[in-house]
C-alpha positions, -999 to +999 in steps of 0.1 A: +902-625+694+884-638+724+905-648+754+897-656+790+892-620+800+860-618+780+825-619+793+796-638+777+761-624+780+733-647+771+696-643+766+676-672+781+644-679+761+653-690+726+690-693+734+693-716+764+657-730+764+628-734+740+608-703+738+570-707+743+556-686+715+529-663+728+535-674+763+561-677+791+581-705+807+565-703+842+577-735+859+604-761+855+581-786+839+577-762+809+615-756+806+634-775+780+670-770+770+676-764+733+696-792+716+733-789+724+730-762+750+745-780+780+775-791+759+778-756+745+779-741+780+806-766+790+827-755+761+820-718+767+828-721+804+864-727+794+865-698+769+850-669+789+858-656+824+822-648+832+789-661+818+759-638+826+723-644+816+702-613+810+665-621+805+633-601+802+607-619+823+575-598+820+555-629+830+562-617+865+549-582+858+518-598+843+512-618+874+517-652+857+546-662+880+564-650+910+600-640+917+603-671+939+590-694+911+616-679+887+643-683+912+634-720+916+634-725+879+668-708+875+683-728+904+673-760+886+686-747+853+720-739+868+722-773+886+715-791+853+741-770+834+767-776+862+760-814+861+772-813+825+804-794+833+792-759+824+784-728+844+764-696+847+780-671+870+749-649+875+714-644+861+698-609+859+662-605+849+637-577+844+602-585+857+589-552+841+563-549+815+575-536+781+552-505+784+569-495+817+601-485+799+623-498+827+660-492+824+665-529+834+644-542+805+663-550+773+670-533+750+679-509+778+712-516+795+703-517+832+710-555+836+744-551+821+752-522+844+741-543+874+764-570+862+794-547+859+787-533+894+789-569+908+818-579+885+839-548+881+862-566+856+836-566+829+846-545+799+817-543+775+840-539+745+854-573+755+820-589+759+798-609+736+760-607+736+742-639+723+705-635+716+677-644+693+658-611+692+662-575+680+661-563+717+691-585+725+710-571+696+702-535+704+712-541+740+746-554+729+751-526+703+743-499+729+772-513+750+795-518+720+796-556+726+802-582+699+767-593+689+759-629+680+724-635+666+711-671+669+687-679+640+683-704+613+663-678+594+688-657+574+659-634+562+652-624+598+689-617+604+691-596+572+663-573+586+684-564+616+719-568+601+730-533+613+730-547+649+746-581+642+782-591+640+778-628+636+749-653+629+749-689+641+720-714+640+723-723+677+745-720+708+765-752+702+776-741+667+787-707+682+806-725+710+823-748+686+833-718+664+847-699+694+867-729+707+876-745+674+863-778+687+842-788+657+855-820+641+882-825+667 
């Protein structure tokens, strides 16, 4: 059972905001919250002691955006979440290209280890990883987290079922299940 000592790890693209298929969210004007996300983060902020975003951002490695541009985007994202009563405690990202094999890039666990260094109270076995890709689920599994896969496509979930503990269609449905707020 989840209590206030748990940590929530979230992927960004496809979980918090709309993923640009075959591309990258490079600036705020391209960023769009998925339906229900700000309400979900308000709910989840009451349920988890820490909310950490872990995001592969190889658009930086490809030269499509800079670290500064990503920082500006993330500041605006956090401000919008906070204006709706939610919070993000920290965002970690990997600017590395997939072919580099960086320990920071999911499914490797470097971003989680950085988070635990900054927040020593993190216990990975009392953490939840919410993502929409196989790399998110492998990341969580390697750390023995509870894995929540967001997808409306159950066939996709079946393909990687060995890494998934729960499937929800979106973040708000997950948040309502965790808090028991649906239909209240």
